[in-house]
LUMTORMAR-353349 format. One line per 10 residues: their letters; for each residue x negated, y, z of C-alpha. Coordinates in nm, 4 decimals, always signed. Each point is the difference from the previous one (the first is absolute). Layout:
BEGIN
a) X,Y,Z | ...
***
This chain:
BEGIN
msaprvlivg) +1.9425,+10.3265,+1.0299 | +0.1743,+0.0004,+0.3421 | +0.2398,+0.3293,+0.1014 | -0.2049,+0.2686,+0.0776 | +0.0247,+0.1693,+0.2967 | -0.0237,+0.4259,-0.0457 | -0.0218,+0.2015,+0.2610 | +0.1133,+0.4182,-0.0939 | -0.1319,+0.2292,+0.1911 | +0.0737,+0.4107,+0.0440
ggtgghvipa) +0.3073,+0.1729,-0.1634 | +0.1772,+0.3321,+0.1971 | +0.1831,+0.1884,-0.3159 | +0.2382,-0.1572,-0.2781 | -0.2726,+0.0196,-0.2187 | -0.2509,-0.2416,+0.1809 | +0.3060,-0.2555,+0.1028 | +0.1999,+0.0193,-0.3373 | -0.2694,-0.1338,-0.1955 | -0.1431,-0.2157,+0.2781
laiadelrqs) +0.3194,-0.1957,+0.0120 | +0.0183,-0.0581,-0.3999 | -0.3350,-0.1391,+0.0614 | +0.1297,-0.2240,+0.2912 | +0.3096,-0.0829,-0.2037 | -0.2028,-0.1156,-0.3558 | -0.3139,-0.1740,+0.2189 | +0.3311,-0.2046,+0.1819 | +0.1717,-0.0938,-0.3430 | -0.2585,-0.0710,-0.2316
ygahvrflgt) -0.2792,-0.1388,+0.2765 | +0.2383,-0.1917,+0.3164 | -0.2077,+0.2586,+0.2333 | +0.0753,+0.0573,+0.3383 | -0.0591,+0.3418,+0.0594 | -0.0196,+0.2235,+0.3021 | +0.0256,+0.3824,+0.0809 | -0.2243,+0.1607,+0.2000 | +0.1223,+0.3618,+0.1118 | +0.0734,+0.3025,+0.2970
ergfetrlvp) +0.3782,+0.0572,+0.1219 | -0.0274,+0.3594,-0.1114 | -0.0449,-0.0860,-0.3877 | +0.2767,-0.1141,-0.2338 | -0.0868,-0.3604,+0.0165 | +0.1921,-0.0346,+0.2950 | +0.3148,+0.0150,-0.1975 | -0.1014,-0.1598,-0.3142 | -0.1886,-0.2493,+0.0437 | +0.2055,-0.1939,+0.2171
aagyrleliq) +0.2686,+0.0901,-0.1755 | -0.1555,-0.1883,-0.3006 | -0.0290,-0.2831,+0.1868 | -0.3941,+0.0173,+0.0820 | -0.1456,-0.0253,+0.3299 | -0.1354,+0.3441,+0.1413 | -0.3175,-0.0483,+0.2852 | -0.0312,+0.3586,+0.1880 | -0.3061,+0.1881,+0.1009 | -0.0641,+0.2900,+0.1327
vgqlkgvslk) -0.1959,+0.2288,-0.1593 | +0.0175,+0.4269,-0.1071 | -0.0921,+0.2805,-0.2514 | -0.3959,+0.1264,-0.0267 | +0.0801,+0.2658,-0.2771 | +0.1887,+0.2762,+0.0472 | +0.0656,-0.0579,+0.3167 | -0.1257,+0.1951,+0.3354 | -0.3255,-0.0927,+0.1907 | +0.2318,-0.1436,+0.2745
trlrtlldlp) +0.1888,-0.2439,-0.2087 | -0.3944,-0.0657,-0.2159 | -0.0737,-0.1154,+0.3665 | +0.2261,-0.2339,+0.0496 | +0.0232,-0.1332,-0.3140 | -0.3978,-0.1078,+0.0193 | +0.0638,-0.1351,+0.3607 | +0.2860,-0.2134,-0.1343 | -0.1837,-0.1084,-0.3164 | -0.1693,-0.3143,+0.2049
lgiqrclsil) +0.2988,-0.1196,+0.1119 | +0.1574,+0.0206,-0.3309 | -0.2559,-0.1832,-0.1558 | +0.0205,-0.2499,+0.3051 | +0.3279,-0.0347,-0.0832 | -0.0241,-0.0773,-0.3723 | -0.3208,-0.2520,+0.0823 | +0.2992,-0.1824,+0.2336 | +0.2376,+0.0127,-0.2886 | -0.2409,-0.1294,-0.2579
ktfrpdvvvg) -0.1320,-0.2855,+0.2456 | +0.4066,-0.1555,+0.0481 | +0.1485,+0.1232,-0.3731 | -0.3554,-0.1089,-0.1669 | +0.0755,+0.1690,-0.3329 | -0.2071,-0.0846,-0.3119 | +0.0029,+0.3320,-0.1287 | +0.0153,+0.3753,+0.2031 | +0.2127,+0.2276,-0.2276 | -0.0480,+0.4042,+0.1365
vggyasgpgm) +0.2712,+0.2393,-0.1464 | -0.1633,+0.2950,+0.1943 | +0.1497,+0.1935,+0.3064 | -0.0268,-0.0152,+0.3416 | +0.0015,-0.3886,+0.0524 | -0.2513,-0.0646,-0.3112 | -0.3142,+0.0729,+0.1670 | -0.0411,-0.2038,+0.2896 | +0.2091,-0.3071,-0.2238 | -0.2865,+0.0362,-0.2724
agallkgipt) -0.2442,+0.0984,+0.2818 | +0.1092,-0.4049,+0.1396 | -0.0331,-0.1337,-0.3059 | -0.3313,+0.1257,-0.1069 | -0.1402,-0.1380,+0.3815 | +0.1301,-0.3492,-0.0742 | -0.0980,+0.0087,-0.4114 | +0.3406,-0.0243,-0.1172 | +0.0549,+0.0868,-0.3515 | +0.1715,+0.3499,-0.0124
lafepnaapg) +0.1689,+0.1635,-0.2486 | +0.0388,+0.4116,+0.0188 | +0.3326,+0.1420,-0.1776 | +0.0130,+0.3500,-0.0357 | +0.2504,+0.1805,-0.1659 | -0.1477,+0.3289,-0.0709 | -0.2514,+0.1465,-0.1817 | -0.1812,+0.1233,+0.3337 | -0.0287,-0.2853,+0.2432 | +0.0615,+0.0554,+0.3479
lanrivgrlv) -0.2802,+0.0284,+0.3207 | +0.1561,-0.3911,+0.0602 | -0.1144,-0.1402,-0.3630 | -0.2578,+0.3086,-0.0679 | -0.1831,-0.2192,+0.3388 | +0.0545,-0.3614,-0.1059 | -0.0221,+0.0648,-0.3725 | -0.3910,-0.1140,-0.0853 | +0.0437,-0.3204,+0.2314 | +0.3686,-0.1196,-0.1413
ssaavsfapa) -0.0553,-0.3242,-0.1880 | +0.1822,+0.1739,-0.2817 | +0.2812,+0.2944,-0.0420 | +0.3024,+0.0307,-0.2354 | +0.0330,+0.4303,-0.0411 | +0.3083,+0.1477,-0.1759 | -0.2278,+0.2706,-0.1716 | -0.3278,-0.0157,-0.1605 | -0.2020,+0.3121,+0.2085 | +0.0897,-0.2768,+0.3402
cayfrnarvt) -0.1916,-0.2463,-0.1470 | -0.3384,+0.2341,+0.0884 | +0.1134,-0.0775,+0.3720 | -0.0237,-0.3740,-0.0566 | -0.1974,-0.3541,-0.0686 | +0.1422,-0.1720,-0.2350 | +0.2934,+0.2296,-0.1009 | +0.2630,-0.0634,-0.2088 | +0.2628,+0.2334,-0.1455 | +0.3349,-0.1723,+0.0532
gipvrkefft) +0.2417,+0.2472,+0.0427 | +0.2823,+0.0018,+0.2923 | +0.2822,-0.2145,-0.0180 | +0.3124,+0.1474,-0.0679 | +0.3503,-0.1585,-0.0301 | +0.0451,-0.1175,-0.3501 | +0.3198,+0.2066,-0.0579 | -0.1924,+0.2949,-0.0403 | -0.2227,-0.1997,-0.2833 | +0.3596,-0.0500,-0.1901
ikprigppee) +0.0815,+0.3582,-0.0295 | +0.0347,+0.0867,-0.3991 | -0.2472,+0.3074,-0.0740 | +0.1687,+0.3020,-0.1586 | -0.0062,-0.0017,-0.3788 | +0.2189,+0.3085,-0.0817 | +0.1651,+0.2419,+0.1920 | +0.1388,-0.1185,+0.3047 | +0.4224,-0.1687,+0.0223 | +0.2954,+0.1519,+0.1796
tlpdsqatst) -0.1041,-0.1958,+0.3536 | +0.1251,+0.0478,+0.3249 | -0.1438,-0.0706,+0.3840 | +0.2896,-0.1978,+0.1512 | +0.1209,+0.3036,+0.1437 | +0.1044,+0.1732,-0.3057 | +0.1192,-0.3010,-0.1627 | +0.2541,-0.0418,+0.2423 | +0.1191,+0.3597,+0.0849 | +0.3376,+0.1002,-0.0029
sdsvhlskqn) -0.0835,+0.3581,-0.0679 | +0.1044,+0.1306,-0.3335 | -0.3024,+0.2422,-0.0211 | -0.2532,-0.2996,+0.0198 | -0.2865,+0.0627,-0.2086 | -0.1339,-0.2260,-0.2570 | -0.3495,+0.0399,+0.0524 | -0.2048,-0.0821,-0.3374 | -0.3686,+0.1007,+0.2450 | -0.0051,-0.1768,+0.3312
llvfggsqga) -0.2716,+0.1013,+0.2410 | -0.0721,-0.1938,+0.3078 | -0.1655,+0.1523,+0.3047 | -0.1552,-0.2532,+0.2121 | -0.1652,+0.0085,+0.2404 | -0.0711,-0.3207,+0.1819 | +0.1866,-0.1741,+0.2903 | -0.0360,+0.3010,+0.2298 | +0.0478,+0.2821,-0.2848 | -0.2041,+0.2792,-0.0601
qifnqlmpri) +0.0469,+0.3195,+0.1969 | -0.1836,+0.2358,-0.3038 | +0.2838,-0.1691,-0.2128 | +0.2580,+0.0671,+0.2506 | -0.0550,+0.3512,-0.0054 | -0.1226,+0.0979,-0.3356 | +0.2851,-0.1921,-0.2198 | +0.2970,+0.1418,+0.1466 | -0.1879,+0.3691,-0.0208 | -0.0505,-0.0623,-0.3898
apqllrlvpd) +0.2857,-0.2312,-0.0901 | +0.1975,+0.3063,-0.1342 | -0.2633,+0.1335,-0.2824 | -0.1363,-0.3946,-0.0591 | +0.4296,-0.0587,-0.0751 | -0.0157,+0.3451,-0.2065 | -0.3332,-0.1074,-0.1980 | +0.0994,-0.3367,-0.0485 | +0.3314,-0.0748,-0.1603 | +0.2071,-0.3138,+0.0906
lfilhqsgak) -0.2889,-0.0688,+0.3039 | +0.0984,-0.2400,+0.2920 | -0.1845,+0.0291,+0.3103 | -0.0019,-0.3011,+0.2286 | -0.2037,+0.0789,+0.3351 | -0.0851,-0.2763,+0.2415 | -0.0726,+0.1923,+0.3101 | -0.0580,-0.1989,+0.2797 | +0.2464,-0.0883,+0.2886 | -0.1474,+0.3161,+0.2088
qeettraayv) +0.0667,+0.2305,-0.2264 | +0.2923,-0.1129,-0.1996 | +0.2264,+0.2534,+0.1266 | -0.2222,+0.3310,-0.0202 | -0.1219,-0.1181,-0.3086 | +0.3626,-0.0531,-0.1147 | +0.1159,+0.3549,+0.1519 | -0.3045,+0.1933,-0.1825 | +0.0974,-0.1151,-0.3415 | +0.3769,+0.1195,+0.1256
asgaepnrwe) -0.1272,+0.3554,+0.1103 | -0.2425,+0.0059,-0.3364 | +0.3245,+0.0174,-0.2074 | -0.0753,-0.2529,-0.2103 | +0.2745,-0.1904,-0.2425 | +0.1258,-0.2619,+0.2559 | +0.0860,-0.2446,-0.2961 | -0.3760,+0.0505,-0.0843 | -0.2109,-0.1196,+0.3236 | +0.0403,-0.2790,+0.2399
vrafldnmpe) -0.1825,-0.0627,+0.3387 | +0.0082,-0.3430,+0.1380 | -0.2471,-0.0774,+0.3569 | -0.1090,-0.3600,-0.2029 | +0.0323,-0.1432,-0.2981 | +0.0889,-0.3899,-0.0534 | -0.0781,-0.1478,-0.3215 | -0.3324,+0.1869,-0.1120 | -0.0583,-0.1603,-0.3548 | +0.3508,+0.0497,-0.0969
rfawadlila) -0.0549,+0.3971,+0.1166 | -0.3494,+0.0201,-0.1757 | +0.1935,-0.1368,-0.3574 | +0.2234,+0.2531,+0.0808 | -0.2706,+0.2866,+0.0749 | -0.1379,+0.2406,-0.3143 | -0.2276,+0.1428,+0.2202 | -0.0985,-0.0880,+0.3868 | -0.1698,+0.2274,+0.2136 | -0.1637,-0.2322,+0.2475
rsgastvael) -0.3002,+0.0153,+0.2451 | -0.2493,-0.2585,-0.1089 | -0.0194,-0.2523,+0.2514 | -0.1432,-0.3455,-0.1343 | +0.2662,-0.1536,-0.0306 | +0.2383,+0.2803,-0.1640 | -0.3112,+0.0323,-0.2609 | +0.0405,-0.3736,-0.0959 | +0.3595,-0.0149,-0.0115 | -0.0412,+0.3266,-0.2352
caagrpallv) -0.1984,-0.1592,-0.2420 | +0.1808,-0.3531,+0.0284 | +0.3361,+0.2036,-0.0725 | -0.2303,+0.1904,-0.2690 | +0.1763,+0.3158,+0.0987 | -0.1255,+0.3500,-0.0041 | -0.0808,+0.2151,+0.3314 | -0.1028,+0.3068,+0.1580 | -0.2041,-0.1170,+0.3269 | -0.0568,+0.2304,+0.2983
pfplaaddhq) -0.2545,-0.1806,+0.2208 | +0.0699,-0.0103,+0.3797 | -0.2925,+0.2137,+0.0574 | -0.0354,-0.1289,+0.3520 | -0.0496,-0.4232,-0.1117 | -0.3083,-0.1947,+0.1310 | -0.3115,+0.1280,-0.2219 | +0.1943,+0.2076,-0.2534 | +0.0635,-0.3241,-0.1271 | +0.3678,+0.1206,-0.1802
rknaevmvsa) -0.1566,+0.2281,-0.1593 | -0.2606,-0.2346,-0.1815 | +0.2984,-0.2379,-0.0691 | +0.1791,+0.2796,-0.2020 | -0.3312,+0.0672,-0.1414 | +0.0046,-0.3394,-0.1802 | +0.3104,+0.0672,-0.2077 | -0.0905,+0.3204,-0.0654 | -0.2852,-0.0692,-0.1470 | +0.1575,-0.2333,-0.2481
haaemrlqte) +0.2953,+0.2761,-0.1054 | +0.2516,-0.1660,+0.2417 | +0.1025,+0.2161,+0.2468 | -0.0516,+0.3704,+0.0788 | -0.1499,+0.1282,+0.3644 | +0.0639,+0.2628,+0.1865 | -0.1928,+0.0508,+0.3613 | +0.2219,+0.0784,+0.3057 | -0.1674,+0.3198,+0.0247 | +0.0921,+0.1105,-0.3325
vgtgelllda) +0.3014,-0.0350,-0.0420 | +0.0849,+0.2991,+0.2565 | +0.3456,+0.0980,-0.0012 | +0.1338,-0.1642,-0.2677 | -0.0662,+0.2030,-0.3245 | -0.2972,-0.2731,-0.0882 | +0.1882,-0.2680,+0.0835 | +0.2689,+0.1684,-0.2340 | -0.1844,+0.0615,-0.3099 | -0.1629,-0.3324,-0.0041
lsrlllapak) +0.3628,-0.1758,+0.0299 | +0.1636,+0.1617,-0.2496 | -0.2829,+0.0185,-0.2445 | +0.0069,-0.3952,+0.0030 | +0.3560,-0.0388,+0.0063 | +0.0260,+0.2200,-0.2996 | -0.2620,-0.2106,-0.2053 | +0.2092,-0.3609,+0.0156 | -0.2570,-0.0887,-0.3160 | -0.3128,+0.0239,+0.3324
liemgnrart) +0.2006,-0.1416,+0.2468 | -0.0081,-0.3107,-0.2045 | -0.3108,-0.0071,-0.0830 | -0.1117,-0.0204,+0.3364 | +0.1883,-0.2409,+0.0493 | -0.1205,-0.1954,-0.2325 | -0.3618,+0.0685,+0.1273 | +0.1530,-0.0972,+0.3184 | +0.0379,-0.3175,-0.0529 | -0.3086,-0.1271,-0.1439
larpnaaadi) -0.1317,+0.0378,+0.3846 | +0.2510,-0.2113,+0.1091 | -0.0980,-0.3471,+0.1145 | +0.3131,-0.2338,+0.0173 | -0.2323,-0.3227,+0.0799 | -0.1529,+0.1491,+0.3312 | +0.1122,-0.2100,+0.2676 | -0.0719,-0.3081,-0.1958 | -0.3231,+0.0937,-0.1139 | -0.1176,+0.1070,+0.3940
aamvaalvrs) +0.1519,-0.3162,+0.1307 | -0.1922,-0.1669,-0.2525 | -0.3123,+0.1828,+0.1618 | +0.0806,-0.1357,+0.3018 | +0.0679,-0.3996,-0.1035 | -0.3603,+0.0938,-0.1779 | -0.1798,+0.0446,+0.4093 | +0.1931,-0.3234,+0.1020 | -0.1608,-0.1896,-0.2647 | -0.3321,+0.1604,-0.0527
pshl) -0.1367,+0.1608,+0.3541 | -0.3336,-0.0648,-0.0562 | -0.0632,+0.2862,-0.2342 | -0.0288,+0.2170,+0.2912
***
């Protein structure tokens, strides 16, 4: 088989773009594929795709859900031009397969491929597909999904999981009481009052942070630290709310050597390995990383996520007893959050069991399996 030509269409959020890049890397490394991306100027792909060494084509297309009537009308008017632009790209690039990863550009890109009879594969990272993938789900050649419930929306669907950095899979499972490990700031501190934590809570709101965590965690931190001796809190706030979140912790009176606020956290596999419990949103990538790392979580889904997909992602982990979930409407002033966090942190055996169950949901071969599905379409497109 000659080197396949693959066009990956879609993006928007990191949850779509990062797995798409992992698929592209696997296609390039294992099959020598020529991979090109199609996206929009408003998505994360504009930064991440060129940085990874791939060519990115752009089209003009907007949102249809959760926006004003004026925006929807503009999107509908732009759609024919978007599809026409996609057809032009398909004509010049001549892909053997088009892979849709959801997001703004996915709909026009997949529509163009279907019109030209090019084999298509839909990748769906969430338990509930977004609008673009729901529209093309029954028309695609095949689909790679991260969660079994999504299979119902697609033709020839296979549960592959979502590609995750290999370092997450090397994290050792908990088999007993956690060791006295420290994040960088504690290990390098010169203060005599550094607290050697035996339990570690990672508060992770994604790259932008989570406002609900930034508001409630400082409020409940003093009580949580009193209830759970030897606890340390590492809180990722996002750049825009770093200073206000740190100021809120200071104002709360929480012991200053038992918490830290950072705008961003590098080396996330190391952070996950350090944590005994993770308080997080439930985007597809976060859930996949939790499972790969075998870490228990308390999940608070983002309530405005399209089609409530974060809640559905969380429910997959909850049903496997790998996580607990609290809806944002339930956490209120923080008392319910305090109760859930303290109860879990005071039950280390339960945390270990939750982490072990999370690991059973992991899919370490996701990128390779998806790339193999793409290669199969190149070899046998006649099953369309």
